N, C-alpha and C positions, 0 to 999 in steps of 0.2 A: 656580875650582873648589874646593869643600871636600874635605877629605881623606876624608870619609865617603861621598862621591858614588859611588866605584866599588862600594861595598857595596850601595848602593841599586840601581845598575845590575845587579848580580848577582842581587839579590832579584827585580827585575822580569823579567830574562831567564829566570829559572827559575820564574816564576809563583808566587813565595812569598807568604805572607800576613803574616809577622812577621820582624823582624830583632832578634836578641838580642845585646847587647854586654856583656861583663863581664870583669874582670881574672882571668887564669888559665884562660881558655877561648878557643878560636878564635871568630870571628864565626859565629853560627848563624842559619839561616833555618828557618822552619816551612813545609813544603810537604806538602800532602795530609795534614795533621794531625801530621806527624813532624818533629822537629828534625834538621837536617843541617848539618854544618860546611862553611863556605866555603873554609877553608884548614886546613893542618895546624898552623900556628904559633899558639900561645896569645897573647892580648893581655896586655900589662903594664898596670899601673895608669896609667902615663904615656900609653900608647897610647889607652886608653879616654878619659881626660880630653882628650887632643888631639882625638879624633874628636868628642866630645860638646860640649865647651865652645865650639868654633869656630862652631857654628851657632845659639847662643843670644845674647840681648842681655845687657847688663850687669845690667839689672834682673832678668832671669831667673837669672843667675849668683848674684845676691844671695839670691834666693828659695831656690835650691838649698842654699846655705850655711846660711841661717837656718832653713829648714823641713825640710831633708834630703830633700825630694822635689819633683817638679815635673811637672805634667800640662799638655800644650799640643798644638796642631795644627801640623804642619810641612808646607810645600809644597816638593817637590823639583822645581824648575823648573816646567814645565807637564806633567810626566810622571806625577806621583803626589802624593797627600796622605797623611799619616800621623797617627795618634793616638799621641802620644809620652808615655812615662812614664820620668822620670829618678828614681833612688832610690839611697840608700846602703845597703850591706850590709857584712858583715865584711871582704870583700876590697876594698872601696872603691866608687867610683861605678859604676853600671850603668844600662842602659836597655833598653827594649823599644819598637820602632817597629811599630805595627800598621797595615797598609795599608788605607786607606779606599777602597772601590770608586769607580771613576771616574765612575759615574753611578748614579742611584737606580734599582734594579731594581723591576719591578712584581710584584704578587702572582702573576700568571700566569707571569712569567719565573722566579720562585723555585719554582713548583710548589706553592704553598700551598693548603691545603684551601679549597674555595669558601666555607665558612662564615666565613672571615676577612673577606670582603667585607661580609657582614652585620654583623660585629663593628665594622668600620671605619665603618659608616654609622650607628652609634649617635649620639644627640644628647647623651647625658650618661652619667655613670658612670665607673668606673675599669676600664681595660683594661691588663692586665699581660702582658708577654712575658718569660718566665722561661727559665732554662737555665744550665748551667755556663759558665765562662769559655771564650770561643772557639767558642761554639755557634751564632753567627750571629744573636743577639738584635737587635743594632743594625741589621743588614741587613733583617730581617723588619719591625722597627718602622718603618724608613724606607719600606718598601713600603706599610705601613698608612697612614702620613702622606701618601704620594704618592697613594694612592687617595682620601683625603679631599680633597687638593689638586686632584685631577682631576675630582671629581664634585660638590663642594659649595661654593657661594659663602659663605665664612666667614673668620674670622680665626684662623690657626694660630700659636701661640706656642711656640717650642722653648726650653728652659732646659737648657744643657749645659755640661760641663767636660771637654774643650773642645768647641766646635761641630765636628761631624764632617761629615756630608753636608749640603750646602747645597741647599735646595729652592727652585727658581725658581717664582715665583707662576704658577699656571695659572688655575683658577677661584677660588682662595682668595688672600687676602693672607697672606704668611708673614713672621713676625718671628723672627729668631734672636737670642738673648741668651746671652752667654758669662759664666759665673761668674768673678769677678775682674777682668773687663774691662768688661762692660756692667751687671753687678749685683754687689752685695757678697756676697750669699749666696743659697742656694736659697729660703730663707724670704722674703727681701726680694723676689725675683723673682716668687714665687708670690703674695705679697701685692699686688704692683702689677698682677698679671694682672686683678684686678677693674677697675682703672682703665683698663687697656688694652683692655677689652671683648673678651677672647679667648673664642672658642667652643670651641677645641680646644687643649689644653696638653700638650706632651710634655716631661716632666722625666726626664732620663736616669737618675736614681736618686733614691731617697728617703733622703737622707743622715742625717737626724736626726728625732727625734720631733716637733719643732715643725713642720718642713716636711711631714712625713707627715700630721699631723693636718689641716693647712691644705689639703693636696691632697685628702684624703678629703672635707672640707667643700665644696670646689669641685666635686667629682664628684657631690655630692648636691644641688647648687644649679643644675643645668642646664648644666654644662660637661663635655665629654668629656676626661678626664685619661688620658694614656698614660704608662706608665713601664716600666722593666725591673727585674728582680729576679734575683739569682743563687740559683737553687733548682732542684733536679732533678725535682720533681713539683709539681703544682698545690697539693695540701694543704701541702707544705713552703713554698711561696711565701706562703700565707696565714699559716702559723705563724711565718715569719720576720718578717713585718710586725708581728704581734701581740706576739711575744716580745721585741721591741726596747723595749717599754714596760714600766714598773714594774707589778707585779701589781695595784696599786691603780687603775691607769688602763686595764687591759686590757678590762674589761667595756664601757667607753665606746668604746674603739677597735673592739671586735668589733661593737658596734651600728652604728657609722659604716661599717665595712667591709662588714657584711652588707647595709646599705642601698645602698651605692654600687657594689658589685662587679658589673661587667658581663661580664667574661670573663678567664680566665687561659689563655694559650697557652704551653705548655712545649715547647721543642724541643731535640733532640740532633742533632749531625752525625755520621753513621756512614760508615765506609769501605764503598764499593761492592764488589760481588762481584768485579769485575775488578781492584780495587785501584788504579784510576786516578783516582778522584774520591771525592766524599762526597755523601751524600743526607740530607735532613732528615727526621726522624720527629717528629710533633707529638702532644702531648697537649692536649686542648681541654676546658675546663670553662666552661660558660656560666652567667651569672647567672640566678637564678630565686628564687621564694619559698622553695623547699625549700633552696637553697643559703644563702639569707639566714638561715634558721633554724639551719642547721648551724653557720654562722660565729658567730652570736650565742650559741649554746649550747656553743661550743668543741668541736664534734664533726666537725672537718674530716676525720678519718680515714674518715668515711662517704662522702666525695666520690667515691671510686672507683666505688661502687655507683651514684651519681648519673650518672656519665659512661657507665657501661655501659648504664644504662636510657635514656639520652638520645641514642642513636645516630641516631634519626630526625631530630633537630634539629641534628646535626653534631658532637655530643660524642663523644669517644673517649679511652680511656686510652692510655698509652704502650705497654703490652703489645699492645693491639689494633692500634696503628699498626705496631709491629714485626712482628707476625704477618702483616699485609698486605704489608709490604715483603719478607718472606721468601717469601711466596706468589708475588709478582711477580718474584722472582729478583734483586731490587735489592741485597739484602744476604744474607750467609750466616747460617745458624742460629747459628753460633758468635758472630757479631757481635751478634745479637739477644739471646743469653743474657747477654752482658756488660752490657747496658743494661736488661734486663727486671727487673721487680719480682718476678714469679713465675718464678724461674729453673727451678724444678722442672718446671713445665708445658712450658717450651720444651725442656728436656732430654728429656722424654717425647716431644715432637714430633720431636726429632732422632732418637730411637731408632726411631720408626716410619718415618722416611724411608728410601728405598732407597739 
């Protein structure tokens, strides 16, 4: 039994999502979006090292020392799997263990908008799931992959660091490749996707310009490319991809992105009215000739108008989603105001409510 095991037991018993360990702080778990201490006593640097270094290999210890961080997946017996990040900070070694769901949830189980089924059934293009850290991007993307796996005889290739949710083949063949173990880099894994005859590629992030450009070219050549981006709005997701490139290359990237972009789904997890859980709000931007033109011309700020005009085909802004959740009683008006782009409109709505 490893010394860290009782902390995993406590996390699971309290239905937490994350475990944080750092010198000078007690062990913390995230539950319902909030961090809570598991004990009163703070951990020392020696405590943290004892807990963390016991469960890694000698090779992983060397990588922590040489690179000062480490990302990997860890299985706790047969009870849970975690996405793990080790890192150094001013107080010494620290870590975050994020709990990976025990099974792949479906789009229906997650309560995703029905338009996501249509998005999942695309045969080519780039589909992005965006949102801030901890917003459930990975879970929603896994549900999209599961829908493809359940409905289409094809080859799905996932490129991840680390591999999180493992998809068992249903109608599709599924290949999982982990960076550092099965492939030397994201670019190398994407380049080999041509030879592997992949129909659908999930790349958990676009880490550099070389890999991003190749992913966009794959998306324009008959492959469905899925990826996640940390961004709070659909226009911000587009801008984040483009702005990573030097100014001299941005017009080329805008042209590729405009041609390939199939959909951007942005999600936020919000505290429910009863305070006992969280509910997802979705912003949905679908690819179209109008969107392609906006991207090529650098006018992504106009995307909100496109989403407002595209309600009939399933598009919606985050504010529209928030207003609907307030009307359903799922979230409070105060919660909506925190996430809304047009806070003034929601404040007026709050003033009119009895």
